PDB file with one MODEL, atoms N, CA, C and O in Angstrom:
MODEL        1
ATOM      1  N   MET A   1     110.455  94.722  99.696  1.00  0.00           N
ATOM      2  CA  MET A   1     110.695  96.062  99.227  1.00  0.00           C
ATOM      3  C   MET A   1     110.080  97.042 100.221  1.00  0.00           C
ATOM      4  O   MET A   1     108.963  96.833 100.694  1.00  0.00           O
ATOM      5  N   CYS A   2     110.794  98.086 100.529  1.00  0.00           N
ATOM      6  CA  CYS A   2     110.321  99.113 101.450  1.00  0.00           C
ATOM      7  C   CYS A   2     109.246  99.969 100.793  1.00  0.00           C
ATOM      8  O   CYS A   2     109.036  99.914  99.581  1.00  0.00           O
ATOM      9  N   ALA A   3     108.579 100.752 101.615  1.00  0.00           N
ATOM     10  CA  ALA A   3     107.591 101.701 101.110  1.00  0.00           C
ATOM     11  C   ALA A   3     107.862 103.060 101.733  1.00  0.00           C
ATOM     12  O   ALA A   3     108.022 103.183 102.947  1.00  0.00           O
ATOM     13  N   ILE A   4     107.912 104.070 100.887  1.00  0.00           N
ATOM     14  CA  ILE A   4     108.068 105.440 101.348  1.00  0.00           C
ATOM     15  C   ILE A   4     106.801 106.189 100.971  1.00  0.00           C
ATOM     16  O   ILE A   4     106.313 106.075  99.847  1.00  0.00           O
ATOM     17  N   TYR A   5     106.276 106.948 101.910  1.00  0.00           N
ATOM     18  CA  TYR A   5     105.029 107.690 101.698  1.00  0.00           C
ATOM     19  C   TYR A   5     105.254 109.121 102.140  1.00  0.00           C
ATOM     20  O   TYR A   5     105.862 109.361 103.184  1.00  0.00           O
ATOM     21  N   GLY A   6     104.773 110.071 101.362  1.00  0.00           N
ATOM     22  CA  GLY A   6     104.968 111.461 101.748  1.00  0.00           C
ATOM     23  C   GLY A   6     103.920 112.397 101.195  1.00  0.00           C
ATOM     24  O   GLY A   6     103.375 112.178 100.113  1.00  0.00           O
ATOM     25  N   ILE A   7     103.647 113.439 101.948  1.00  0.00           N
ATOM     26  CA  ILE A   7     102.754 114.513 101.538  1.00  0.00           C
ATOM     27  C   ILE A   7     103.435 115.827 101.899  1.00  0.00           C
ATOM     28  O   ILE A   7     103.927 115.997 103.015  1.00  0.00           O
ATOM     29  N   ILE A   8     103.457 116.747 100.951  1.00  0.00           N
ATOM     30  CA  ILE A   8     103.933 118.101 101.217  1.00  0.00           C
ATOM     31  C   ILE A   8     102.766 119.025 100.933  1.00  0.00           C
ATOM     32  O   ILE A   8     102.214 119.009  99.833  1.00  0.00           O
ATOM     33  N   GLY A   9     102.390 119.822 101.902  1.00  0.00           N
ATOM     34  CA  GLY A   9     101.232 120.698 101.781  1.00  0.00           C
ATOM     35  C   GLY A   9     100.167 120.323 102.794  1.00  0.00           C
ATOM     36  O   GLY A   9     100.411 119.527 103.701  1.00  0.00           O
ATOM     37  N   LYS A  10      98.996 120.894 102.635  1.00  0.00           N
ATOM     38  CA  LYS A  10      97.906 120.623 103.570  1.00  0.00           C
ATOM     39  C   LYS A  10      97.440 119.175 103.427  1.00  0.00           C
ATOM     40  O   LYS A  10      97.367 118.647 102.317  1.00  0.00           O
ATOM     41  N   TYR A  11      97.129 118.546 104.545  1.00  0.00           N
ATOM     42  CA  TYR A  11      96.654 117.169 104.515  1.00  0.00           C
ATOM     43  C   TYR A  11      95.778 116.891 105.722  1.00  0.00           C
ATOM     44  O   TYR A  11      95.826 117.614 106.718  1.00  0.00           O
ATOM     45  N   ASP A  12      94.988 115.851 105.627  1.00  0.00           N
ATOM     46  CA  ASP A  12      94.171 115.364 106.727  1.00  0.00           C
ATOM     47  C   ASP A  12      94.967 114.271 107.435  1.00  0.00           C
ATOM     48  O   ASP A  12      95.307 113.256 106.828  1.00  0.00           O
ATOM     49  N   LYS A  13      95.262 114.477 108.710  1.00  0.00           N
ATOM     50  CA  LYS A  13      96.133 113.556 109.452  1.00  0.00           C
ATOM     51  C   LYS A  13      95.578 112.131 109.465  1.00  0.00           C
ATOM     52  O   LYS A  13      96.325 111.179 109.240  1.00  0.00           O
ATOM     53  N   ASP A  14      94.281 111.973 109.723  1.00  0.00           N
ATOM     54  CA  ASP A  14      93.702 110.630 109.786  1.00  0.00           C
ATOM     55  C   ASP A  14      93.798 109.913 108.439  1.00  0.00           C
ATOM     56  O   ASP A  14      94.105 108.722 108.387  1.00  0.00           O
ATOM     57  N   LYS A  15      93.536 110.641 107.352  1.00  0.00           N
ATOM     58  CA  LYS A  15      93.646 110.040 106.021  1.00  0.00           C
ATOM     59  C   LYS A  15      95.099 109.700 105.685  1.00  0.00           C
ATOM     60  O   LYS A  15      95.371 108.667 105.074  1.00  0.00           O
ATOM     61  N   ALA A  16      96.014 110.553 106.077  1.00  0.00           N
ATOM     62  CA  ALA A  16      97.430 110.291 105.812  1.00  0.00           C
ATOM     63  C   ALA A  16      97.883 109.023 106.526  1.00  0.00           C
ATOM     64  O   ALA A  16      98.556 108.182 105.930  1.00  0.00           O
ATOM     65  N   ILE A  17      97.520 108.882 107.793  1.00  0.00           N
ATOM     66  CA  ILE A  17      97.900 107.685 108.552  1.00  0.00           C
ATOM     67  C   ILE A  17      97.237 106.444 107.958  1.00  0.00           C
ATOM     68  O   ILE A  17      97.872 105.394 107.854  1.00  0.00           O
ATOM     69  N   LYS A  18      95.966 106.555 107.569  1.00  0.00           N
ATOM     70  CA  LYS A  18      95.257 105.424 106.964  1.00  0.00           C
ATOM     71  C   LYS A  18      95.930 104.990 105.658  1.00  0.00           C
ATOM     72  O   LYS A  18      96.149 103.800 105.435  1.00  0.00           O
ATOM     73  N   ASN A  19      96.255 105.958 104.797  1.00  0.00           N
ATOM     74  CA  ASN A  19      96.909 105.629 103.527  1.00  0.00           C
ATOM     75  C   ASN A  19      98.317 105.085 103.739  1.00  0.00           C
ATOM     76  O   ASN A  19      98.735 104.161 103.042  1.00  0.00           O
ATOM     77  N   PHE A  20      99.045 105.647 104.692  1.00  0.00           N
ATOM     78  CA  PHE A  20     100.380 105.138 105.027  1.00  0.00           C
ATOM     79  C   PHE A  20     100.284 103.688 105.503  1.00  0.00           C
ATOM     80  O   PHE A  20     101.120 102.860 105.143  1.00  0.00           O
ATOM     81  N   SER A  21      99.285 103.388 106.294  1.00  0.00           N
ATOM     82  CA  SER A  21      99.105 102.030 106.829  1.00  0.00           C
ATOM     83  C   SER A  21      98.819 101.017 105.728  1.00  0.00           C
ATOM     84  O   SER A  21      99.168  99.845 105.861  1.00  0.00           O
ATOM     85  N   LYS A  22      98.188 101.456 104.644  1.00  0.00           N
ATOM     86  CA  LYS A  22      97.884 100.547 103.543  1.00  0.00           C
ATOM     87  C   LYS A  22      99.142  99.988 102.885  1.00  0.00           C
ATOM     88  O   LYS A  22      99.075  98.976 102.189  1.00  0.00           O
ATOM     89  N   LEU A  23     100.275 100.626 103.094  1.00  0.00           N
ATOM     90  CA  LEU A  23     101.542 100.181 102.509  1.00  0.00           C
ATOM     91  C   LEU A  23     102.362  99.300 103.456  1.00  0.00           C
ATOM     92  O   LEU A  23     103.486  98.924 103.126  1.00  0.00           O
ATOM     93  N   SER A  24     101.819  98.971 104.612  1.00  0.00           N
ATOM     94  CA  SER A  24     102.596  98.250 105.627  1.00  0.00           C
ATOM     95  C   SER A  24     103.093  96.884 105.143  1.00  0.00           C
ATOM     96  O   SER A  24     104.116  96.402 105.629  1.00  0.00           O
ATOM     97  N   HIS A  25     102.402  96.260 104.209  1.00  0.00           N
ATOM     98  CA  HIS A  25     102.838  94.956 103.692  1.00  0.00           C
ATOM     99  C   HIS A  25     104.157  95.050 102.924  1.00  0.00           C
ATOM    100  O   HIS A  25     104.797  94.029 102.673  1.00  0.00           O
ATOM    101  N   ARG A  26     104.568  96.260 102.550  1.00  0.00           N
ATOM    102  CA  ARG A  26     105.808  96.464 101.796  1.00  0.00           C
ATOM    103  C   ARG A  26     107.045  96.448 102.694  1.00  0.00           C
ATOM    104  O   ARG A  26     108.166  96.301 102.207  1.00  0.00           O
ATOM    105  N   GLY A  27     106.843  96.598 103.995  1.00  0.00           N
ATOM    106  CA  GLY A  27     107.963  96.598 104.921  1.00  0.00           C
ATOM    107  C   GLY A  27     107.491  96.214 106.301  1.00  0.00           C
ATOM    108  O   GLY A  27     106.996  97.049 107.057  1.00  0.00           O
ATOM    109  N   GLU A  28     107.645  94.960 106.621  1.00  0.00           N
ATOM    110  CA  GLU A  28     107.083  94.430 107.862  1.00  0.00           C
ATOM    111  C   GLU A  28     108.044  94.466 109.043  1.00  0.00           C
ATOM    112  O   GLU A  28     107.668  94.078 110.149  1.00  0.00           O
ATOM    113  N   ASP A  29     109.273  94.922 108.833  1.00  0.00           N
ATOM    114  CA  ASP A  29     110.266  94.886 109.907  1.00  0.00           C
ATOM    115  C   ASP A  29     110.235  96.112 110.809  1.00  0.00           C
ATOM    116  O   ASP A  29     110.568  96.020 111.991  1.00  0.00           O
ATOM    117  N   ASP A  30     109.847  97.238 110.273  1.00  0.00           N
ATOM    118  CA  ASP A  30     109.786  98.455 111.082  1.00  0.00           C
ATOM    119  C   ASP A  30     109.035  99.518 110.298  1.00  0.00           C
ATOM    120  O   ASP A  30     109.001  99.472 109.068  1.00  0.00           O
ATOM    121  N   SER A  31     108.440 100.464 110.988  1.00  0.00           N
ATOM    122  CA  SER A  31     107.814 101.590 110.309  1.00  0.00           C
ATOM    123  C   SER A  31     107.769 102.787 111.248  1.00  0.00           C
ATOM    124  O   SER A  31     107.725 102.657 112.471  1.00  0.00           O
ATOM    125  N   CYS A  32     107.781 103.955 110.621  1.00  0.00           N
ATOM    126  CA  CYS A  32     107.771 105.189 111.390  1.00  0.00           C
ATOM    127  C   CYS A  32     107.368 106.327 110.466  1.00  0.00           C
ATOM    128  O   CYS A  32     107.576 106.262 109.255  1.00  0.00           O
ATOM    129  N   PHE A  33     106.788 107.370 111.050  1.00  0.00           N
ATOM    130  CA  PHE A  33     106.487 108.558 110.256  1.00  0.00           C
ATOM    131  C   PHE A  33     106.752 109.799 111.093  1.00  0.00           C
ATOM    132  O   PHE A  33     106.835 109.744 112.320  1.00  0.00           O
ATOM    133  N   ILE A  34     106.880 110.917 110.392  1.00  0.00           N
ATOM    134  CA  ILE A  34     107.066 112.213 111.026  1.00  0.00           C
ATOM    135  C   ILE A  34     106.054 113.159 110.395  1.00  0.00           C
ATOM    136  O   ILE A  34     105.775 113.081 109.198  1.00  0.00           O
ATOM    137  N   GLU A  35     105.513 114.046 111.207  1.00  0.00           N
ATOM    138  CA  GLU A  35     104.518 114.973 110.687  1.00  0.00           C
ATOM    139  C   GLU A  35     104.744 116.375 111.239  1.00  0.00           C
ATOM    140  O   GLU A  35     105.159 116.557 112.384  1.00  0.00           O
ATOM    141  N   THR A  36     104.460 117.348 110.399  1.00  0.00           N
ATOM    142  CA  THR A  36     104.430 118.747 110.796  1.00  0.00           C
ATOM    143  C   THR A  36     103.156 119.328 110.205  1.00  0.00           C
ATOM    144  O   THR A  36     102.324 118.594 109.670  1.00  0.00           O
ATOM    145  N   LYS A  37     103.004 120.616 110.299  1.00  0.00           N
ATOM    146  CA  LYS A  37     101.784 121.246 109.800  1.00  0.00           C
ATOM    147  C   LYS A  37     101.563 120.979 108.317  1.00  0.00           C
ATOM    148  O   LYS A  37     100.434 120.710 107.907  1.00  0.00           O
ATOM    149  N   ASN A  38     102.606 121.047 107.509  1.00  0.00           N
ATOM    150  CA  ASN A  38     102.480 120.887 106.062  1.00  0.00           C
ATOM    151  C   ASN A  38     103.356 119.779 105.493  1.00  0.00           C
ATOM    152  O   ASN A  38     103.783 119.846 104.341  1.00  0.00           O
ATOM    153  N   LEU A  39     103.624 118.748 106.314  1.00  0.00           N
ATOM    154  CA  LEU A  39     104.508 117.684 105.858  1.00  0.00           C
ATOM    155  C   LEU A  39     104.172 116.384 106.573  1.00  0.00           C
ATOM    156  O   LEU A  39     103.971 116.375 107.788  1.00  0.00           O
ATOM    157  N   PHE A  40     104.110 115.300 105.835  1.00  0.00           N
ATOM    158  CA  PHE A  40     103.932 113.966 106.401  1.00  0.00           C
ATOM    159  C   PHE A  40     104.842 113.035 105.622  1.00  0.00           C
ATOM    160  O   PHE A  40     104.641 112.841 104.423  1.00  0.00           O
ATOM    161  N   PHE A  41     105.839 112.454 106.278  1.00  0.00           N
ATOM    162  CA  PHE A  41     106.764 111.505 105.659  1.00  0.00           C
ATOM    163  C   PHE A  41     106.795 110.242 106.500  1.00  0.00           C
ATOM    164  O   PHE A  41     106.838 110.301 107.729  1.00  0.00           O
ATOM    165  N   GLY A  42     106.773 109.097 105.826  1.00  0.00           N
ATOM    166  CA  GLY A  42     106.854 107.838 106.548  1.00  0.00           C
ATOM    167  C   GLY A  42     107.541 106.771 105.729  1.00  0.00           C
ATOM    168  O   GLY A  42     107.656 106.877 104.508  1.00  0.00           O
ATOM    169  N   ILE A  43     108.000 105.732 106.424  1.00  0.00           N
ATOM    170  CA  ILE A  43     108.661 104.602 105.772  1.00  0.00           C
ATOM    171  C   ILE A  43     108.258 103.306 106.470  1.00  0.00           C
ATOM    172  O   ILE A  43     108.201 103.232 107.698  1.00  0.00           O
ATOM    173  N   HIS A  44     107.981 102.291 105.660  1.00  0.00           N
ATOM    174  CA  HIS A  44     107.827 100.911 106.129  1.00  0.00           C
ATOM    175  C   HIS A  44     109.063 100.182 105.619  1.00  0.00           C
ATOM    176  O   HIS A  44     109.374 100.244 104.430  1.00  0.00           O
ATOM    177  N   ARG A  45     109.756  99.506 106.496  1.00  0.00           N
ATOM    178  CA  ARG A  45     111.052  98.923 106.146  1.00  0.00           C
ATOM    179  C   ARG A  45     110.997  97.410 106.080  1.00  0.00           C
ATOM    180  O   ARG A  45     110.497  96.742 106.985  1.00  0.00           O
ATOM    181  N   LEU A  46     111.526  96.887 104.982  1.00  0.00           N
ATOM    182  CA  LEU A  46     111.788  95.462 104.840  1.00  0.00           C
ATOM    183  C   LEU A  46     113.291  95.294 104.965  1.00  0.00           C
ATOM    184  O   LEU A  46     114.039  95.716 104.084  1.00  0.00           O
ATOM    185  N   ALA A  47     113.735  94.686 106.045  1.00  0.00           N
ATOM    186  CA  ALA A  47     115.169  94.582 106.331  1.00  0.00           C
ATOM    187  C   ALA A  47     115.817  93.471 105.509  1.00  0.00           C
ATOM    188  O   ALA A  47     115.245  92.397 105.324  1.00  0.00           O
ATOM    189  N   ILE A  48     117.020  93.755 105.023  1.00  0.00           N
ATOM    190  CA  ILE A  48     117.808  92.768 104.296  1.00  0.00           C
ATOM    191  C   ILE A  48     119.060  92.413 105.093  1.00  0.00           C
ATOM    192  O   ILE A  48     119.276  91.248 105.426  1.00  0.00           O
ATOM    193  N   GLU A  49     119.877  93.406 105.395  1.00  0.00           N
ATOM    194  CA  GLU A  49     121.139  93.199 106.108  1.00  0.00           C
ATOM    195  C   GLU A  49     120.982  93.323 107.622  1.00  0.00           C
ATOM    196  O   GLU A  49     121.440  92.450 108.359  1.00  0.00           O
ATOM    197  N   THR A  50     120.362  94.360 108.083  1.00  0.00           N
ATOM    198  CA  THR A  50     120.281  94.658 109.515  1.00  0.00           C
ATOM    199  C   THR A  50     118.874  94.380 110.026  1.00  0.00           C
ATOM    200  O   THR A  50     118.126  95.292 110.378  1.00  0.00           O
ATOM    201  N   ILE A  51     118.542  93.117 110.056  1.00  0.00           N
ATOM    202  CA  ILE A  51     117.185  92.700 110.387  1.00  0.00           C
ATOM    203  C   ILE A  51     116.792  93.082 111.812  1.00  0.00           C
ATOM    204  O   ILE A  51     115.644  93.462 112.041  1.00  0.00           O
ATOM    205  N   ASN A  52     117.702  92.994 112.768  1.00  0.00           N
ATOM    206  CA  ASN A  52     117.362  93.260 114.161  1.00  0.00           C
ATOM    207  C   ASN A  52     117.583  94.703 114.586  1.00  0.00           C
ATOM    208  O   ASN A  52     117.402  95.029 115.759  1.00  0.00           O
ATOM    209  N   SER A  53     117.965  95.563 113.673  1.00  0.00           N
ATOM    210  CA  SER A  53     118.242  96.949 114.021  1.00  0.00           C
ATOM    211  C   SER A  53     117.042  97.833 113.739  1.00  0.00           C
ATOM    212  O   SER A  53     116.311  97.625 112.771  1.00  0.00           O
ATOM    213  N   SER A  54     116.854  98.817 114.594  1.00  0.00           N
ATOM    214  CA  SER A  54     115.810  99.803 114.362  1.00  0.00           C
ATOM    215  C   SER A  54     116.258 100.749 113.250  1.00  0.00           C
ATOM    216  O   SER A  54     117.446 101.048 113.132  1.00  0.00           O
ATOM    217  N   ILE A  55     115.326 101.213 112.446  1.00  0.00           N
ATOM    218  CA  ILE A  55     115.700 102.064 111.316  1.00  0.00           C
ATOM    219  C   ILE A  55     115.967 103.502 111.723  1.00  0.00           C
ATOM    220  O   ILE A  55     116.721 104.208 111.054  1.00  0.00           O
ATOM    221  N   ASN A  56     115.359 103.938 112.810  1.00  0.00           N
ATOM    222  CA  ASN A  56     115.546 105.317 113.269  1.00  0.00           C
ATOM    223  C   ASN A  56     115.317 106.323 112.150  1.00  0.00           C
ATOM    224  O   ASN A  56     116.046 107.309 112.044  1.00  0.00           O
ATOM    225  N   GLN A  57     114.333 106.089 111.333  1.00  0.00           N
ATOM    226  CA  GLN A  57     113.980 106.995 110.249  1.00  0.00           C
ATOM    227  C   GLN A  57     112.580 107.522 110.481  1.00  0.00           C
ATOM    228  O   GLN A  57     111.802 106.900 111.203  1.00  0.00           O
ATOM    229  N   PRO A  58     112.255 108.609 109.907  1.00  0.00           N
ATOM    230  CA  PRO A  58     113.045 109.507 109.101  1.00  0.00           C
ATOM    231  C   PRO A  58     114.180 110.141 109.908  1.00  0.00           C
ATOM    232  O   PRO A  58     114.052 110.381 111.109  1.00  0.00           O
ATOM    233  N   PHE A  59     115.295 110.407 109.216  1.00  0.00           N
ATOM    234  CA  PHE A  59     116.424 111.084 109.835  1.00  0.00           C
ATOM    235  C   PHE A  59     116.112 112.582 109.861  1.00  0.00           C
ATOM    236  O   PHE A  59     115.657 113.141 108.862  1.00  0.00           O
ATOM    237  N   VAL A  60     116.353 113.222 110.986  1.00  0.00           N
ATOM    238  CA  VAL A  60     116.130 114.664 111.095  1.00  0.00           C
ATOM    239  C   VAL A  60     117.446 115.304 111.520  1.00  0.00           C
ATOM    240  O   VAL A  60     118.035 114.934 112.536  1.00  0.00           O
ATOM    241  N   TYR A  61     117.896 116.272 110.723  1.00  0.00           N
ATOM    242  CA  TYR A  61     119.131 116.993 111.003  1.00  0.00           C
ATOM    243  C   TYR A  61     118.855 118.469 110.756  1.00  0.00           C
ATOM    244  O   TYR A  61     118.857 118.932 109.616  1.00  0.00           O
ATOM    245  N   GLY A  62     118.620 119.197 111.832  1.00  0.00           N
ATOM    246  CA  GLY A  62     118.266 120.612 111.685  1.00  0.00           C
ATOM    247  C   GLY A  62     116.973 120.759 110.923  1.00  0.00           C
ATOM    248  O   GLY A  62     115.943 120.219 111.327  1.00  0.00           O
ATOM    249  N   LYS A  63     117.016 121.487 109.821  1.00  0.00           N
ATOM    250  CA  LYS A  63     115.807 121.691 109.020  1.00  0.00           C
ATOM    251  C   LYS A  63     115.631 120.626 107.937  1.00  0.00           C
ATOM    252  O   LYS A  63     114.694 120.710 107.142  1.00  0.00           O
ATOM    253  N   TYR A  64     116.515 119.628 107.893  1.00  0.00           N
ATOM    254  CA  TYR A  64     116.467 118.599 106.868  1.00  0.00           C
ATOM    255  C   TYR A  64     115.845 117.318 107.403  1.00  0.00           C
ATOM    256  O   TYR A  64     116.102 116.907 108.535  1.00  0.00           O
ATOM    257  N   ILE A  65     115.025 116.699 106.571  1.00  0.00           N
ATOM    258  CA  ILE A  65     114.421 115.405 106.876  1.00  0.00           C
ATOM    259  C   ILE A  65     114.762 114.473 105.723  1.00  0.00           C
ATOM    260  O   ILE A  65     114.544 114.816 104.561  1.00  0.00           O
ATOM    261  N   VAL A  66     115.300 113.288 106.039  1.00  0.00           N
ATOM    262  CA  VAL A  66     115.737 112.350 105.014  1.00  0.00           C
ATOM    263  C   VAL A  66     115.146 110.980 105.294  1.00  0.00           C
ATOM    264  O   VAL A  66     115.121 110.516 106.434  1.00  0.00           O
ATOM    265  N   ILE A  67     114.667 110.339 104.227  1.00  0.00           N
ATOM    266  CA  ILE A  67     114.262 108.937 104.273  1.00  0.00           C
ATOM    267  C   ILE A  67     115.119 108.206 103.252  1.00  0.00           C
ATOM    268  O   ILE A  67     115.256 108.654 102.113  1.00  0.00           O
ATOM    269  N   PHE A  68     115.695 107.081 103.657  1.00  0.00           N
ATOM    270  CA  PHE A  68     116.608 106.328 102.797  1.00  0.00           C
ATOM    271  C   PHE A  68     116.022 104.951 102.525  1.00  0.00           C
ATOM    272  O   PHE A  68     115.594 104.255 103.446  1.00  0.00           O
ATOM    273  N   ASN A  69     116.006 104.567 101.263  1.00  0.00           N
ATOM    274  CA  ASN A  69     115.579 103.233 100.874  1.00  0.00           C
ATOM    275  C   ASN A  69     116.703 102.624 100.037  1.00  0.00           C
ATOM    276  O   ASN A  69     116.919 103.022  98.892  1.00  0.00           O
ATOM    277  N   GLY A  70     117.399 101.679 100.604  1.00  0.00           N
ATOM    278  CA  GLY A  70     118.495 101.032  99.894  1.00  0.00           C
ATOM    279  C   GLY A  70     119.346 100.248 100.868  1.00  0.00           C
ATOM    280  O   GLY A  70     119.074 100.225 102.068  1.00  0.00           O
ATOM    281  N   GLU A  71     120.357  99.618 100.358  1.00  0.00           N
ATOM    282  CA  GLU A  71     121.276  98.839 101.179  1.00  0.00           C
ATOM    283  C   GLU A  71     122.703  99.308 100.947  1.00  0.00           C
ATOM    284  O   GLU A  71     123.116  99.521  99.807  1.00  0.00           O
ATOM    285  N   ILE A  72     123.439  99.466 102.009  1.00  0.00           N
ATOM    286  CA  ILE A  72     124.870  99.740 101.936  1.00  0.00           C
ATOM    287  C   ILE A  72     125.550  98.464 102.434  1.00  0.00           C
ATOM    288  O   ILE A  72     125.675  98.246 103.639  1.00  0.00           O
ATOM    289  N   TYR A  73     125.983  97.633 101.499  1.00  0.00           N
ATOM    290  CA  TYR A  73     126.492  96.312 101.854  1.00  0.00           C
ATOM    291  C   TYR A  73     127.872  96.344 102.500  1.00  0.00           C
ATOM    292  O   TYR A  73     128.221  95.422 103.237  1.00  0.00           O
ATOM    293  N   ASN A  74     128.658  97.371 102.244  1.00  0.00           N
ATOM    294  CA  ASN A  74     129.986  97.442 102.850  1.00  0.00           C
ATOM    295  C   ASN A  74     130.002  98.414 104.032  1.00  0.00           C
ATOM    296  O   ASN A  74     131.011  99.071 104.287  1.00  0.00           O
ATOM    297  N   TYR A  75     128.884  98.501 104.747  1.00  0.00           N
ATOM    298  CA  TYR A  75     128.781  99.440 105.864  1.00  0.00           C
ATOM    299  C   TYR A  75     129.787  99.145 106.972  1.00  0.00           C
ATOM    300  O   TYR A  75     130.213 100.068 107.666  1.00  0.00           O
ATOM    301  N   LYS A  76     130.178  97.887 107.158  1.00  0.00           N
ATOM    302  CA  LYS A  76     131.155  97.562 108.206  1.00  0.00           C
ATOM    303  C   LYS A  76     132.521  98.139 107.858  1.00  0.00           C
ATOM    304  O   LYS A  76     133.199  98.693 108.723  1.00  0.00           O
ATOM    305  N   GLU A  77     132.924  98.014 106.618  1.00  0.00           N
ATOM    306  CA  GLU A  77     134.207  98.575 106.186  1.00  0.00           C
ATOM    307  C   GLU A  77     134.192 100.099 106.263  1.00  0.00           C
ATOM    308  O   GLU A  77     135.168 100.712 106.695  1.00  0.00           O
ATOM    309  N   ILE A  78     133.086 100.706 105.844  1.00  0.00           N
ATOM    310  CA  ILE A  78     132.967 102.164 105.897  1.00  0.00           C
ATOM    311  C   ILE A  78     133.039 102.664 107.341  1.00  0.00           C
ATOM    312  O   ILE A  78     133.653 103.693 107.619  1.00  0.00           O
ATOM    313  N   ALA A  79     132.414 101.935 108.242  1.00  0.00           N
ATOM    314  CA  ALA A  79     132.436 102.333 109.671  1.00  0.00           C
ATOM    315  C   ALA A  79     133.843 102.307 110.240  1.00  0.00           C
ATOM    316  O   ALA A  79     134.162 103.117 111.110  1.00  0.00           O
ATOM    317  N   LEU A  80     134.692 101.405 109.778  1.00  0.00           N
ATOM    318  CA  LEU A  80     136.060 101.325 110.261  1.00  0.00           C
ATOM    319  C   LEU A  80     136.885 102.525 109.819  1.00  0.00           C
ATOM    320  O   LEU A  80     137.837 102.914 110.496  1.00  0.00           O
ATOM    321  N   GLU A  81     136.519 103.112 108.681  1.00  0.00           N
ATOM    322  CA  GLU A  81     137.248 104.273 108.183  1.00  0.00           C
ATOM    323  C   GLU A  81     136.856 105.500 108.964  1.00  0.00           C
ATOM    324  O   GLU A  81     137.362 106.590 108.697  1.00  0.00           O
TER     325      GLU A  81
ENDMDL
END
């Protein structure tokens, strides 16, 4: 099972990274976080379908930041469309 960790508002960077690291056992395949002045989001990923692929998360699109936890099993068919 993956782990998603987030803080919105003021935070201590060292404590945030330490607490995020405590969840690493929930997703041993990849992990990443993004931080700004008032935001810390991270994900530890346990891969099911795409074990050898990088998660490239959190996704950043303009002013939006997205973290996804789930599986899209018909992703190959969707990609063909």
